[in-house]
N, C-alpha and C positions, 0 to 999 in steps of 0.2 A: 449515405450510411454506412457506419462499421461493420465488416463482417470478420468474425474469425479466421484463422488459417484451418484447413482441413486437411489431413493428413492425403498424399496423393494427389492434391489438387495445385494447380497453378496458383501464385500468387498475385492477385491482381492489386492496383495501386488504388487507393480507397481515400476520402477525403478527411481532412484531420481537422474540421472548424471547432470552434467551442463549444459548439453545441452537440457535434459528436464526441468531444472528449468528454463532458459533464454526462452524454447520453451512457457512455461505457461505464463511466465511474458508477451512476445509479445502478446497472445491470450486474456490474462486476457483486456490489454489494448487495442488490437482491436474489443474484447466485448465491452469495454466501450462506444468507440467510435460509435460502431453501433445502441448503443441506447437500445438493446434488454436486459431486466432487468434480464431474465433466463440466458441468456449467460453469464453474468458477473457473476452472482449465481454459476455456473457450475465451476467455476474455485477456489471456495473459500469454507472452511470448513464450516459447518452450522453456526459454533459460532466464526468464524472469527471478526475479530476487526479493524478499519481502523481509525487509530489517525491522527487527523489535529494542525497545532496551533492555540492557545485560539482563541474566537470568529471565527472560521473558519467550515461555512458550521454545525452548531451545533454538532459538533463532540463531542467525538468518536463515528461512526457508529458502530454499533452491528449485526451481523447476515447478512447470505450471502444472504438473500431475501430482506432487507433492504439494505444492500449496493448496490445490483444491481438496485433496483427501485430508490434510490437518482441519481446513475450516468445518469439512463434513464432519468431521469427528468431533470437532467442538459443538454443532448442533445437535449431533446423536446423543454425548454424553453430557452437555452442559445445558441445552437447550437454549442456544446462544442465539441472539438475532439482532440485526443492525439498521439503525436508521440514518439516513443521509442528512444531517441537517442545514450543511450549508456549503457550496463548492463555490471555488474560484478558479479561473482558467486562464491558460495565456496559451493561445492554440499556436502562436508564430514559435517561442519555446517548445511546445508539445508536453507542456506541464500542467499539472493541477494540485489543487490542495482541498482536502474534503475534510471537514469538521463533522465527526459522527458519534454516536450514543453505541456502545454494544452491551446490550441486555445479557448476561451472565444468569438467566433465570433459574437454575438448579442451585448454583451458590447465593440467589438472591443478590448478585451486585450488580451496582449501574456503573459503568467504565465510559469515560470522556473522550475524546482525544481529536486529532488532527492524523491525515495522512499526506505524505507528499507523492503524488504518483508521476512517472515519469513514461512517457510514450513512445514504442518507435515509429516509424514513417507510414506503417500501415494501420494506427489507432490502436493498437494492442498493448496493453500494458507492460513494460519491460521492468519496473522496480519501485517498489511501495518501501516509503519510511515512516513509519508509526510511532507517534510523539502521545504520550500519555500525560493527561490531565492528573495530577498526583503531585503530594509534597515531594520538596526535594531530599534525598537521603544525605544527610550529613557527613556518614560515613564515608563517603566517595569524594575524591576531589576529582575527578572527571567523570561527567553527567553524559553520557551519548550513548547511541546506537550500538548496540553488540554488532562486531565485526565488519562495522562501516569503515572504510579506510579514508578518514578525512585527511588526513596529510597528504596521501595520494591523489585527492582530488583539490588539492590546493584552500583548502581550509584553514584558518588562521590558529596559529598554535599559541600565539602570543598578544595581545592588544597593540594596537598601531601608536606609534610613537604621535605624543602631543604635535599638533600642529603649533608652530611658534612660541616652543616651550623650550 
């Protein structure tokens, strides 16, 4: 079973099976809905990063404590709640994808999307990349996550040349 790091305690290795990683994502989403900032932070590495589409929530958010505080604020002010609708996990790569629904109850908005999760060796969430189901903004030439270093991580900047062309 996965456990969060605690201040002043030694870090002990934990298993990171597919079940463990799925459990972590579900527990993180439940913590977000609870509005408990410390509970949210307990599922994240201290230097975790949460990326969003441009101009969403003044992202990216950096650090377990700030991420927890920001989601707790969304629950307090917007009556936000989340459901986990589907999860796919690759335990060998320590990644997961979660399809979710975000209920922004105060605004009467239902937002659907997915998040890509990367975990550290202890099974804590180190990075979250949020993608929203919404129309393409035709005013933008690049539709990417704000603050995410695509080129630095080796993502393509142009299509591959056609084979045999």
